N, C-alpha and C positions, 0 to 999 in steps of 0.2 A: 608190451612194455620192454624197454631196453633192459638187458640182463647181463651186461658186462660186469666183470669184477670191479667193484668200486674201490678206488684207491683210498687209503687212509689220509685224511687231511683234517687237522685240528679245527679249521674254520668252517667245515662243511658237515652239517648234521644229517641224520637219516632223513628227516623231513625235507631238507634241501635236496638230497639226492633224489627223492621221489619226484620233486618238482622239476629237477633237471632232466630226469628220465622222460617226463611228460613233454617237456620242450623238445627234446631230441626226437621223440616218437612223432610229434606233430610236424617236424621239419625235415626228417631224414630223407624223405622221398621227393623233396622240393628242390629242384636245381637252383643253385645260387643262394640258398637259405643260410649259409654259414654266418653271415653278419647278423641276421635276425636271431639265430640260435645263440651266438656269443652274447648279444645284447641282453636277451632274456635271461641267460644264465648269469651274467654279471649282475643283473637286477636282483637275483636270488642271493648270490654270495657276496656281492658288493665289489668284487674284483675277480680276475681270472688267474688263479694259480696254475702252474704248469700241469699239475695232476688233472685239473679240470679240463684244460685244453686237450690233453691226451685222451681223456674220457669222451669228450665231444667228438674228437676225430674218429675214435673207434666206433662210436655210436652212429655217426653219419657216413661211415665207410670212406673217410677221406684221409689223406696223409697227415701226419702230425705237423710236418713242415708247412703244409698248405694252411692249416687252421692257425698255427702259430704266426705265420706270415701275415694273415689278415688281422689277428689280434694285436700284433706288434706294430702294424702299419698305421692303423686308425687311432687318432688321439681320443676317440670316444671310449676306447678300452684301456683298462688299467691292469697291469700284470702284478702290481704291488697293492697291498691293502690300503684302503683309503679311510680317512677319518669320518666320523659321523657328520662332521661339518666341514665343508670345503670353503676355505678362505681364498678368494680370487682377488689379487691386488693388481691394479692397473699400473703398468710401468711405462705407459705412453708419455709423450712429451709434456702435456699439460699436467699430468699427475706427478711426473718426475720433478718438474719445476716447482710444484707446490708442496713437495716434501714427502712423497711416497716412500723414498728410500729409508727415511727415519722411521716411518710407520712399520716397514718391513723389518728393520733392525730391532724394534721393540718387540714385535711378534716373535721373531726368531730367538731373542734373548729370554723372553718370559716363558716360552713353551719349549725351549731347546729343540727348535725346529728349523730346518733349512728349506728354502724354496724348492718345491718339487717333492718334499718329504711329508711324512705323517708322524704325529706324536706317538710315543710308545704306547700310550693308552688308547690310541685311535680316536681321540677326541677331535683333532683337527688335521686337515691336510692343507698345505699352503702352496698356491700356484700363482706365479707371475703371469699376467696376460698383457698383450700389447695394447688392447683398448677394450673398454667396457661400454663405450658409446655414451658416456655421461661426462664429457669434458667440462661442462659448466659447473659440475659438482666436485671438481678435482680438489684434493686427491680422493680417489674412490676405491672402496673395497666392497665385494659382495660376499656375504656369508650365506651359503645355501641359496635361498631366493630373496634374501634381504639385502638391499643396497644401502650402503653407508657412505654418504657424501660428505665432503669437506671434513674428512676424518683427520683429527689431529693426533700426532704421535703420543702426546701426553694422555690422551683419552682412549686410545685404541684398546688397551688391555681391559679397561672397564667395560667397553662395548662388547668385548668377546666373552666376558664372564657370564653373560646371559645364556650362552650356548653350552649346555652340559653334555 
């Protein structure tokens, strides 16, 4: 079992550290396993704080810059806390023409949230994406796994109230 000094981090519980240790132990002797390790650790904590990246680097006997470089390069990884629900809004041409900007403005105003950010209570994260592959349903947003098509700005807040 990995036995490096665990850094203090308010978002990481002792139970999480035990799971993180198991992930590191399972992968530390596998060449090229840094992406797998980061992904599994992110599933546990929901994001990758710097303290966790340093801990993973120590546990896998890799440089901190190498692990941080991987974590910061791939969009799969988040270095900032994410909300319980990720709202992805399509900013592609069809959605833009059909009013997605006003939908985004309503979300930002109601939840004091900017694109790329997370609400203070970590309820929502808001991401603009170029295409969700549902142009016929424009404007489109996806919340978690739920697709909301032909979403109207005046109804978007009501739609989001279901996500606690």
